[in-house]
Every structure is written in structure tokens, then in C-alpha cells.
C-alpha positions in Angstrom: 100.5 107.9 51.6 103.4 109.1 53.7 100.9 110.3 56.3 99.3 106.9 56.4 102.6 105.2 56.9 103.5 107.5 59.7 100.1 106.9 61.3 100.4 103.1 60.8 103.9 103.0 62.4 102.7 105.1 65.3 99.6 102.9 65.7 101.6 99.7 65.7 104.1 101.1 68.1 101.4 102.2 70.5 100.0 98.7 70.5 103.4 97.2 71.0 104.1 99.5 73.9 100.7 98.7 75.4 101.4 95.0 75.3 104.9 95.5 76.8 103.4 97.8 79.5 100.7 95.1 80.3 103.4 92.4 80.6 105.5 94.7 82.8 102.5 95.4 85.0 101.9 91.7 85.3 105.5 91.3 86.5 104.8 93.5 89.6 102.6 90.9 91.2 101.9 87.2 90.5 98.6 85.6 91.4 98.1 81.9 92.1 94.6 80.4 92.3 94.5 77.0 93.9 91.7 74.4 94.3 89.6 72.3 94.2 92.5 70.2 95.4 93.2 66.8 93.9 96.2 64.5 93.7 97.8 66.6 91.0 98.6 69.2 93.6 101.2 66.9 95.1 103.4 68.0 92.1 103.3 71.7 93.1 102.9 71.5 96.9 105.2 70.3 99.7 103.0 68.1 101.8 104.7 67.2 105.1 103.1 64.1 106.6 100.8 63.3 108.2 99.2 66.1 106.2 97.5 64.9 103.0 95.6 66.1 100.0 92.2 64.3 99.9 88.5 64.9 99.6 89.1 68.0 97.4 91.0 69.8 100.3 94.3 70.3 101.9 94.1 68.2 105.0 96.6 70.1 107.2 96.2 67.4 109.9 95.0 63.9 109.1 91.4 63.5 108.0 89.1 60.7 109.0 90.1 58.5 106.1 92.9 56.0 106.8 94.2 53.9 109.6 95.9 56.4 111.8 95.2 58.2 115.0 93.9 61.8 114.8 95.4 62.7 118.3 98.6 64.5 118.9 99.4 65.2 115.2 100.8 68.1 113.4 101.4 68.9 109.7 102.3 71.5 107.2 101.5 72.1 103.5 103.4 74.7 101.5 103.3 76.0 97.9 106.5 74.4 96.7 108.2 77.6 95.7 110.0 80.3 97.6 109.3 84.0 97.1 111.7 86.9 97.6 110.0 88.8 100.5 112.5 91.6 100.9 115.1 93.2 98.7 118.5 94.2 100.1 121.7 92.7 101.4 120.9 89.4 103.1 124.3 89.4 104.9 124.1 92.8 106.5 120.3 92.8 106.6 120.2 96.1 104.8 116.6 96.3 103.5 115.6 98.4 100.6 112.0 97.1 100.1 109.6 94.6 101.6 107.2 92.8 99.4 103.4 93.1 99.8 101.1 90.1 99.5 97.4 89.3 99.7 95.9 85.9 100.3 92.4 84.5 100.8 91.4 80.9 101.6 88.2 78.9 102.3 88.5 76.8 105.4 86.4 74.3 107.2 87.4 73.3 110.8 85.2 70.4 111.7 84.6 68.9 115.1 84.8 65.1 115.0 81.6 63.6 116.5 80.7 67.1 117.9 83.5 66.7 120.5 85.6 69.5 121.9 87.8 70.9 119.1 91.6 71.1 119.3 94.0 72.6 118.6 94.1 75.0 115.6 95.3 75.8 112.1 97.5 78.6 110.8 98.3 80.5 107.6 102.1 80.4 107.6 105.0 82.3 106.1 108.2 80.4 106.9 111.8 80.2 105.7 112.0 76.5 106.3 109.4 74.0 105.1 110.4 71.3 107.6 108.1 70.6 110.5 109.8 70.5 113.9 109.4 67.3 115.9 106.9 67.4 118.8 105.0 70.3 117.3 101.6 68.8 118.1 99.1 70.1 120.7 99.6 73.7 121.6 102.5 74.2 119.2 100.2 74.3 116.1 102.8 72.7 113.8 105.0 75.8 114.2 107.5 75.2 117.0 108.1 72.8 120.0 108.9 73.1 123.6 112.6 73.7 123.0 112.4 76.0 120.0 109.3 78.2 120.8 110.2 81.9 120.8 113.6 81.5 119.0 114.3 84.0 116.3 115.9 81.2 114.2 112.4 79.9 113.6 112.0 82.6 111.0 108.2 82.3 110.8 105.0 84.4 110.9 101.6 82.8 111.3 98.0 83.9 111.5 96.4 81.3 113.9 92.8 80.2 114.1 93.0 78.7 117.6 90.2 76.5 119.0 91.7 75.4 122.3 92.5 77.6 125.2 95.9 77.4 126.7 96.9 79.4 129.8 98.3 82.1 127.5 95.2 82.3 125.3 92.2 84.6 125.8 89.7 81.9 124.9 89.1 78.8 122.7 87.9 80.8 119.7 90.3 83.5 118.7 92.6 84.7 115.9 96.2 85.6 116.7 99.4 86.9 115.1 102.4 84.6 115.9 106.0 85.6 115.4 108.4 82.7 116.0 106.2 81.5 118.8 102.8 80.2 119.6 102.4 82.9 122.2 100.7 85.4 119.9 101.9 89.0 119.6 98.3 90.0 119.3 95.0 88.1 119.8 91.4 88.9 119.1 88.4 86.9 120.3 86.2 86.0 117.3 83.2 85.6 119.6 83.0 89.4 119.6 82.3 89.2 115.9 79.7 86.5 116.1 82.1 84.0 114.5 82.9 80.4 115.7 85.8 78.8 114.1 84.8 75.2 114.9 81.0 75.1 115.6 78.9 72.0 115.8 78.1 71.0 112.2 79.7 72.1 109.0 80.5 75.7 108.4 82.8 77.4 106.0 84.8 80.6 106.5 86.7 82.8 104.1 89.9 84.4 105.6 91.7 87.3 104.0 95.2 88.1 105.0 96.7 91.4 103.6 100.2 92.5 104.1 101.5 95.9 103.2 105.2 96.0 102.7 105.3 99.7 102.3 103.9 100.6 105.8 104.8 97.2 107.2 101.4 96.2 108.5 99.1 93.2 108.4 95.3 93.0 108.4 93.1 89.9 108.7 89.4 89.6 107.8 87.0 86.7 108.2 83.5 86.0 107.0 81.2 83.0 106.8 80.4 81.3 103.5 77.2 79.2 103.1 78.6 76.3 101.1 81.8 75.4 99.2 80.0 76.2 95.9 78.5 79.5 97.1 79.9 82.8 95.8 82.6 84.2 97.9 81.1 86.7 100.4 82.3 90.3 100.3 85.3 91.1 102.4 84.2 92.9 105.6 84.8 96.6 105.7 86.9 96.3 108.8 89.6 93.8 109.8 89.3 91.6 112.9 93.0 92.0 113.5 95.5 94.7 112.5 99.1 94.9 113.6 102.5 96.3 112.6 104.8 93.7 111.1 108.2 94.0 109.5 108.6 90.8 107.6 112.2 91.5 106.8 113.1 91.4 110.5 111.5 87.9 110.9 111.8 85.7 107.8 114.7 85.0 105.5 114.9 86.8 102.2 113.3 83.8 100.4 110.4 82.1 102.2 107.4 79.8 101.7 103.7 80.4 102.0 101.4 77.7 103.3 99.5 76.3 106.3 100.2 74.4 109.5 98.0 72.8 112.1 97.9 70.4 115.0 95.7 68.3 117.2 96.2 67.2 120.8 94.1 65.2 123.3 91.2 66.8 121.4 90.9 66.7 117.7 89.5 68.5 114.7 89.7 68.3 110.9 91.6 71.3 109.4 90.6 71.5 105.8 91.6 74.2 103.3 89.3 74.0 100.2 90.3 77.0 98.1 93.4 79.3 98.2 94.3 82.4 96.3 97.7 84.0 96.7 99.0 87.3 95.2 102.6 88.3 95.8 104.6 91.3 94.8 107.6 90.3 92.8 110.8 92.0 93.9 114.0 92.2 91.8 115.3 88.7 91.6 111.8 87.4 91.7 110.8 84.0 93.1 113.4 81.3 92.7 112.9 79.1 89.7 110.5 81.5 88.0 110.9 82.6 84.4 112.2 86.2 84.1 110.8 88.6 81.6 112.8 88.7 78.3 112.4 90.5 75.1 113.6 88.5 72.1 116.2 90.3 69.9 116.0 87.9 67.0 113.6 90.1 65.0 113.9 91.2 61.5 115.6 94.5 60.7 112.5 96.0 59.0 110.5 95.4 62.2 113.2 97.1 64.3 113.2 100.1 61.9 109.4 100.2 62.1 109.4 100.1 65.9 112.1 102.8 66.1 110.2 105.0 63.7 107.0 104.5 65.7 108.9 105.2 68.9 110.1 108.5 67.6 106.6 109.5 66.5 105.1 108.5 69.7 107.8 110.2 71.8 107.3 113.5 69.9 103.5 113.2 70.3 103.7 112.5 74.0 106.2 115.2 74.5 103.9 117.8 72.9 100.9 116.5 74.8 102.5 116.4 78.3 104.7 119.5 78.0 104.4 121.4 81.2 102.5 124.6 81.1 105.2 127.3 81.1 102.9 129.7 83.1 102.6 127.1 85.8 106.3 126.3 85.9 107.2 129.9 85.8 105.0 130.7 88.7 106.3 127.7 90.6 110.0 128.4 90.1 109.5 132.1 91.0 107.8 131.4 94.3 109.5 133.0 97.3 111.2 130.6 99.6 111.8 128.2 96.6 110.0 125.0 97.9 111.6 121.8 96.8 110.7 120.4 93.4 110.1 116.6 93.7 110.6 114.2 90.9 107.4 112.7 89.5 108.9 109.2 89.4 109.8 109.4 93.0 106.2 110.4 94.0 104.7 107.8 91.7 106.9 105.1 93.4 106.2 106.5 96.9 102.4 106.1 96.4 102.7 102.8 94.5 101.5 104.6 91.3 98.8 106.5 93.2 97.1 103.3 94.4 93.7 103.7 95.9 94.9 101.7 98.9 97.1 104.7 99.7 94.2 107.2 99.4 93.9 109.4 102.5 91.0 111.6 101.3 89.3 113.1 98.3 87.6 116.4 97.6 86.5 118.8 94.9 90.1 119.9 94.0 92.1 116.7 94.3 93.0 113.4 96.0 95.5 112.9 98.8 97.7 109.8 99.0 100.0 108.5 101.6 103.6 107.9 100.4 106.9 106.8 101.6 110.4 107.8 100.6 112.6 105.1 102.2 115.9 106.7 101.2 115.0 109.8 103.2 113.2 107.8 105.9 110.3 110.1 105.3 106.5 109.6 105.1 104.6 112.1 103.0 101.1 113.0 102.0 100.8 113.8 98.2 97.9 115.9 97.0 97.2 115.3 93.4 95.1 118.1 91.9 92.6 117.7 89.1 94.0 118.6 85.7 91.6 121.3 84.6 92.3 125.0 84.6 90.4 125.6 87.8 92.5 123.0 89.5 95.7 124.7 88.3 94.6 128.0 89.6 93.8 126.5 93.0 97.1 124.7 93.0 99.0 128.0 92.5 96.8 129.8 95.0 97.5 127.2 97.6 101.2 127.0 97.0 101.6 130.8 96.8 100.0 131.2 100.2 101.5 128.3 102.2 105.0 127.9 100.9 106.2 130.6 103.3 103.9 129.9 106.2 105.8 128.8 109.3 103.8 127.8 112.3 103.9 124.7 114.6 100.1 124.3 114.2 100.1 124.3 110.3 100.7 121.3 108.1 104.2 121.8 106.7 104.6 121.9 103.0 107.6 120.0 101.7 107.4 120.8 98.0 105.7 120.4 94.7 105.8 118.6 91.3 104.3 119.4 87.9 104.7 116.6 85.4 102.7 114.9 82.6 99.8 117.3 83.2 99.7 116.4 86.9 99.9 119.0 89.6 101.1 117.7 93.0 101.8 119.1 96.4 103.8 117.2 99.0 103.2 117.6 102.7 104.5 116.1 105.9 102.4 113.0 106.7 100.2 113.3 109.8 100.1 109.8 111.3 97.0 110.4 113.4 94.9 111.6 110.5 92.2 114.2 110.8 90.3 115.4 113.8 86.9 114.3 112.6 88.1 110.7 112.3 88.7 110.7 116.1 85.7 112.7 117.1 83.2 110.8 114.9 84.7 107.4 115.3 82.8 104.2 115.6 82.3 102.2 118.8 85.4 100.1 118.0 87.7 103.1 118.4 88.3 105.1 121.6 87.2 108.7 121.3 89.6 111.6 122.2 89.8 112.3 125.9 89.0 115.8 127.1 92.6 117.0 127.6 93.4 116.2 124.0 90.3 118.0 122.7 91.2 121.2 124.6 94.8 121.0 123.4 93.7 120.6 119.8 91.3 123.5 119.7 93.9 125.7 121.4 96.4 124.8 118.7 93.9 125.6 115.9 93.2 129.0 117.5 96.9 129.7 117.5 97.2 128.8 113.8 94.2 130.9 112.9 95.6 133.9 114.8 98.9 133.5 112.9 97.1 133.5 109.6 94.9 136.5 110.4 97.4 138.7 112.2 101.0 137.5 112.3 101.8 136.5 108.8 103.0 139.3 106.5 99.9 138.8 104.4 96.5 138.4 105.9 95.2 135.0 105.1 91.6 133.7 105.3 91.3 129.9 105.3 87.7 129.8 104.1 87.2 126.1 104.9 87.9 125.6 108.6 86.4 122.3 109.6 87.3 119.2 111.6 88.4 117.2 108.5 90.9 119.9 107.6 92.5 119.8 111.1 95.2 117.1 111.0 96.9 115.5 114.0 100.6 114.6 114.3 102.1 111.7 116.2 101.6 113.6 119.5 98.0 114.7 118.7 99.1 118.3 118.1 96.7 120.1 115.8 98.0 121.0 112.3 95.6 123.2 110.3 95.8 122.1 106.6 94.2 122.2 103.2 94.5 125.7 101.9 92.8 124.8 98.6 90.2 127.5 99.3 92.5 129.9 101.2 93.3 133.4 99.8 95.6 136.2 100.9 94.0 139.6 101.2 95.7 143.0 101.1 96.4 144.6 104.4 94.0 147.5 103.8 91.1 145.2 102.9 89.1 143.0 105.1 87.7 140.4 102.8 88.4 138.4 99.7 85.6 138.4 97.0 84.9 135.0 95.6 83.4 135.3 92.2 82.4 131.7 91.7 79.8 131.3 94.4 79.9 130.4 98.1 82.8 128.1 98.9 83.1 125.8 102.0 81.0 123.3 103.8 77.5 123.7 105.2 77.3 124.3 108.9 80.7 126.1 108.9 79.7 128.9 106.5 78.9 132.2 108.1 75.4 133.5 107.2 76.7 136.8 105.7 78.8 134.8 103.1 75.7 133.8 101.2 74.9 137.5 100.6 78.4 139.0 100.1 80.1 136.0 98.5 83.1 137.2 100.4 85.3 135.4 102.9 86.6 137.4 105.8 88.5 136.8 109.0 85.1 137.0 110.8 83.8 134.1 108.6 86.8 132.1 109.6 86.0 132.7 113.2 82.5 131.5 112.5 83.9 128.2 111.2 86.1 128.0 114.3 83.0 128.3 116.4 81.4 125.4 114.6 84.6 123.3 115.2 84.5 124.2 118.9 80.9 123.0 119.2 81.5 119.7 117.4 84.6 118.9 119.4 82.8 119.4 122.7 79.5 117.9 121.6 80.7 115.1 119.4 78.1 116.0 116.8 78.5 117.5 113.3 77.4 121.2 112.8 74.5 120.2 110.6 73.1 117.5 113.0 69.4 117.7 113.4 68.3 117.3 117.1 64.6 117.4 117.7 63.2 120.6 116.3 66.6 122.1 115.8 68.1 121.8 112.3 71.6 122.8 113.3 73.8 121.9 116.3 74.4 125.6 117.2 70.7 126.2 117.6 70.4 123.2 120.0 73.3 124.4 122.1 72.0 127.9 122.2 68.7 126.5 123.5 70.4 124.5 126.2 72.3 127.6 127.2 69.1 129.6 127.5 67.6 126.8 129.7 70.7 126.6 132.0 71.4 123.0 130.7 74.4 123.7 128.6 76.4 120.7 130.0 73.9 118.4 128.4 75.6 119.3 125.2 78.9 117.7 126.2 79.7 114.5 124.3 78.2 111.5 126.2 81.1 109.3 125.2 83.3 111.2 127.6 81.3 109.6 130.4 81.5 112.8 132.5 85.3 112.7 132.3 85.9 116.4 131.5 86.7 119.6 133.3 83.5 121.5 133.9 84.9 125.0 133.7 86.7 124.2 130.5 83.6 122.7 128.9 81.6 125.7 129.7 84.3 128.0 128.4 84.5 126.2 125.1 80.7 125.9 124.6 80.1 129.6 125.3 83.1 130.6 123.1 81.7 128.4 120.4 78.4 130.3 120.6 80.2 133.6 120.7 82.1 132.7 117.5 78.9 131.5 115.9 77.2 134.9 116.4 75.1 135.7 113.3 76.5 139.2 113.3 80.0 139.2 112.1 81.2 142.3 114.0 80.0 140.7 117.3 82.3 137.7 117.0 85.6 137.7 119.0 88.9 138.3 117.3 91.5 135.6 117.3 93.6 137.5 119.9 90.7 137.4 122.3 90.0 133.7 121.5 93.6 132.9 122.5 93.3 134.8 125.7 89.9 133.1 126.5 91.4 129.7 126.0 94.4 130.5 128.1 92.0 131.7 130.9 93.5 135.2 130.8 90.3 136.7 129.6 86.6 135.9 130.3 84.2 134.6 127.7 82.2 137.5 126.3 78.5 137.7 127.2 76.4 135.3 125.2 72.7 136.3 125.1 70.2 133.6 126.1 68.5 133.8 122.7 70.4 133.5 119.4 70.4 136.9 117.8 68.6 137.4 114.5 70.5 137.8 111.3 69.1 140.6 109.2 70.6 141.6 105.9 70.2 145.0 104.4 72.0 145.8 101.2 73.6 149.2 101.0 75.0 151.3 98.1 78.4 150.2 96.8 79.6 146.7 95.9 81.7 146.2 99.0 79.6 147.8 101.7 76.9 146.3 103.9 75.3 146.7 107.2 73.8 144.2 109.6 71.4 145.0 112.4 70.4 142.6 115.2 67.8 142.2 117.8 67.9 139.7 120.7 64.8 137.7 119.7 64.2 134.0 119.2 65.2 132.9 115.7 61.8 131.4 115.2 60.4 134.9 115.2 62.6 136.1 112.3 60.9 137.4 109.2 62.8 136.2 106.1 64.6 139.1 104.4 64.8 139.1 100.6 68.2 138.3 99.2 69.9 136.7 96.3 70.2 133.4 98.2 67.7 130.9 99.3 68.5 127.6 101.0 67.3 125.4 98.2 70.1 126.6 95.9 72.4 124.2 97.8 72.2 120.6 99.0 74.5 118.8 101.3 75.5 115.2 101.5 76.1 113.1 104.6 79.4 114.9 105.2 77.8 118.3 104.8 79.6 119.1 101.5 77.9 121.5 99.2 76.5 119.9 96.1 79.1 121.7 93.9 81.9 119.6 95.6 83.8 122.7 96.5 84.8 121.6 100.0 88.0 119.5 100.4 88.8 116.7 102.7 
């Protein structure tokens, strides 16, 4: 019976805590769905005439119903409630936090009698709901001729502009306006196949997302067939992105709504649906009900709750107690890296929100975070919670906590709490190398000078790991996605999740769990030895060299060639090696440097490990103090012959075409592994 009572109290407490947690979670943001719009919305909306609510829509400027002119009009409609958009001292403008918000709305901008449209409509964040006089025409209901550009306007607007002024790119664009109708940034929507005000009736969904953590705004737009049609999926890429610090523009408490105007030309600006989600900061929105827990409860209930709390606390403490072996290893690490508080990392990443995710691999997920008090941006790597993850966590930390090199991603510290293992790094604002090499057409690819600078930095880091650090370190997963770029596009080699230190008298580290790494970067001998060596790292570096110069991934199939290296070797044999250079460079590269990198890439990709250059020679070749070693016209054959002893092997080569190679029996055949679109092995061992 006693056990049942204990179980029951714990059960009731868990449910109570879950309910409280759910309510607390709901406090963090508040969502308001609006529409269809009828006259009842006059109670909750501030409608500044001549704007109206009619025909199931917010008519930001007058609609065609009524006895009034449509020309030279402007209007505003706001949700009649202010929100606290930044937390801090409003007098000194000391800002502690800026609120995030997301909004979407369904809009119809209609040409009257198929005439020329004018002027535009905006989604507006403003500290003052009043509309300035004379804000018709080009001023979009935002400002007028005497106030335009003044910081006292305290407003931010996303404009959908349908009439070209002398400061506009065209008559069909989206813009970000800060205290002025002269946009901080504009994007023509014609490039996206979108017309704001076409002939006939069309509906568009607009998404505006503001991130208060990194102070940025993104705008998306898509066409919707009819008002009653399902909302189309949000496009994968925004039409407009910009940096924006709301706290430097609007007052602490501000409104959300819309504005619009007409001029000598007119249009109907109709908002038919509107959803608004706002992060609630301390102090909340004015007039809102704060979260309260009633204290007028019976004494037996209090006792029951306290008893349940004690049981749950002890249960949770036992369950989440940190592994003493892990903590002991962490606290005994040489160099004593900083131990971060879990609550600080949780807050920095917004509770490890997917929106902050930078990458994901077999061993963990990396999130972007911000520590405002330290004015520090960080990357937090959260390891998986299984035993293998813990081992890799310790392996990574043991190796890199004392590494000091300008071309390595610096480790800031660690955290082990509630069963979670975390590493904290300096954040690299330019992301990974592969994101710049294999970017879409909307993004400018890296120019030649940056590419050469980056591979030189990686070579320097690799030489440090292999020869200059007091332990010899093999990285074992050298690839473009593990090469990070700082604010100046300096290379920083990172992700040591597969790295291992080897004793000075040994040349390799034996991996007992199979072949780690990523297809295209793995040296051929690794499939037979299951060992990572400095030579296998050099092979991976060769793959990186070729993909940086060619703009193609190592496993790219080109014609009859299954791998990039085979295609480049064929071009080398035919005297056409410059055909391998990335076409997106448009011929803007240094010929001598391109030849040097391509030949060095082939030399590093030599099937025979002993024939690959050492890192010291690689540095000298890149600095032009040493010539590139001779690269044979045909790719040498890889022949494996096992020898007595577990750690010994020999390789012979002959300069023949790889098509003439007779397969040699071994414990590995290609079908044991498969790779996805990123070249990852099917066991998920490679990290991003």
C-alpha cells in the first residue's frame, strides 16, 4: 500500500509538473490567428481611416464600396495591443534581449479596372499607431515629405511596392524600410516569377520571420490559388534577407499591423488572413494576463505535491547523475578547458532549437548559440547519449583541448549535464568550405585567391597535427564540410570526432569498428588495413584540393569516370588539365597556381601511400619553394598483398591504366558500403 501511495503521489506530481511546464512553454510565445475579418474585429483592431474592415478583409486603403475617392489615400490597421520587443533599460537603451516574431498573411492587391497599380502596401512594426498627414502616394502610409528618414518615426516596414519612384528598382519589388520609404534593401519580385498586382485576381502568402537572437529578418512569398485553398508551403529560400536590430529602431513597446497608400494611380490593398506569433519577454505585452499559480489550495494537496516533488527529484537525480568516469576524465584534462553551465548553453541555443542547427552527423548535432553577456557567438556540439558517443566525446576533447593553431577551430570548453555531452567552439560566421564551393546560382562562389588561401591554411593545420604537436594526430575525416571559415575566410580545420592521437613510434591508429570517414576521401589502403595514417590524411587533403579547384565533389561521376580524381588524371594525361578548373570562375584564376594545385591533388591522391608527399613538402609546394613531384600520365594501380603480422603490409605499383587492373582478393568489396548524396557511408560515421 505504501508503495502504491508513493507511486500515486509521484504520478500526480509528474502530471502537475507537465501541465505547469506546458503552460510555461506557452508563455514564451503567443500566437494570434486572425480572419476572416468581419465587423467584430473593430473591437480588437485600431483602424485608422480611411482604412476599413469590409468584404471579409482588412482594407488598408479604401475599397470600392462607398462614396469616396480612391486616389491619394493612405491608411493603417494595427492589432490594438503593444508588445514588448526588447528587454532592457528604455532610458539608457541598454538592451538585454530582443524579441523574435513570425508572421504570415494572405494578401490580394487588385488593379481597379486593370489600370496601372499604385502605390503599395506594407507589413508594419511601429511605436505609434497614428498615421502622419500627407502620407499618400510614395510615402505608403509610413511617413511624409517632412518626416521621411527621421529616427523619431520608430518604424520598420516590409513593403510590397507596385509603383516605381526614382529611388525604386522597378514597380514590382519587395523592400525593407527603416524610418523611411527609401528602402534599406530591395529585391525585384520579377526575378522570382511573382507579380504583386497582376491583371485579374491573385492571392499571395507572405511570411516575415524576425530572429531577435542574431538580429536578422527574412521574407518569403508564394502564390495561393484561392482564399479557401490550403496555404502553400513556405519556399525553402527567402526573397529578402537582411540584418536588423529592432531595439535600435522601435520603442520598447510597439504595434504590429499594416499600412498602404494610393496616388494618382490606385489599387485595392486587401489582407484576408493574418497569423502573428510573438516571443513574450519579461513584462510581456501591455494589458495581457500574467501567469499566476493560485495559493488557495488545501493543505493535503500541498503535502501531496511536496511529497511527489521529493520523489520525483530523487528519481530525476538518480537518472541524470553524471557519469563519474566522464566527469573525472573531463576534469583531469590537461589545460583545463572551461566548463560551461548547461542552463547557459540551453538558453544560448534557445533550448537547442532546430532553427539554430548548423549541421548534423553520426556523432552529434551542432547548434549556433549566443552568450550576450560575453558578447560571444558559439557553436555547440551536442553528442548522442550512447556509450559510443561518450567515447568519441572524450577522444575529441582529449585531442583538441591543447591544440593551438591559427588554422584549427578553437575549442572554448565543455559541458556534461543531464546525460548530455556538449562541446563549445568558437562560431565560424562563414560556415563550411563546401557551402561556398557547392553553392547554388543565387550565391557567388569563392574567387580564386580565397580558394588558394584556404587550401594553404588547411595544409598548415595538417602539418601541425602530423608533425608539430607533441602527439601525432591523424584527423581521419578531412573533407570540405569539416573545413570552417572565419569572418575573413581563413580556413579552420575542425570536427575531430574521428581523430585519434598515435604514439610517436607508431605510424597508424588501428580502428577496430570498420572504416571511418566519407567516400571519395578515404585512401584505398584503409579498406584493407582498417588503419588511419598520416598518409591517409594526405589522401583526403588531395581530394579536397581537387574539389576546391574543380568545384565538384570527389565522388562525382563524369562520363565513364566514377570518381573526380580519375577524370582529372585523364585530363592530365591528355594535356587538358585546365579543363578541370571550375567553370564558375569564368577563367578568373592564376594558371600557374591552378596547375600546381591540380597536380598536387593528384600526387596526394596517389594509390600508393608511400608515394604521397609529406605535409612539409606540401607546404613548400604551395609556397612555391618546391616543385610539384612528378605525376605519371596514368593513374598507378593499387595492388594489395597481405604479409605476415597484423601490422605489416606491402604495396606494389605499376604505371598502367586503372582499367587494366585485375581485382585482388581482399576482405573488402565495394558493395559493403553505400553512400548518399553527400557521400556519407551508410553507417553514418562521417560528421558534418
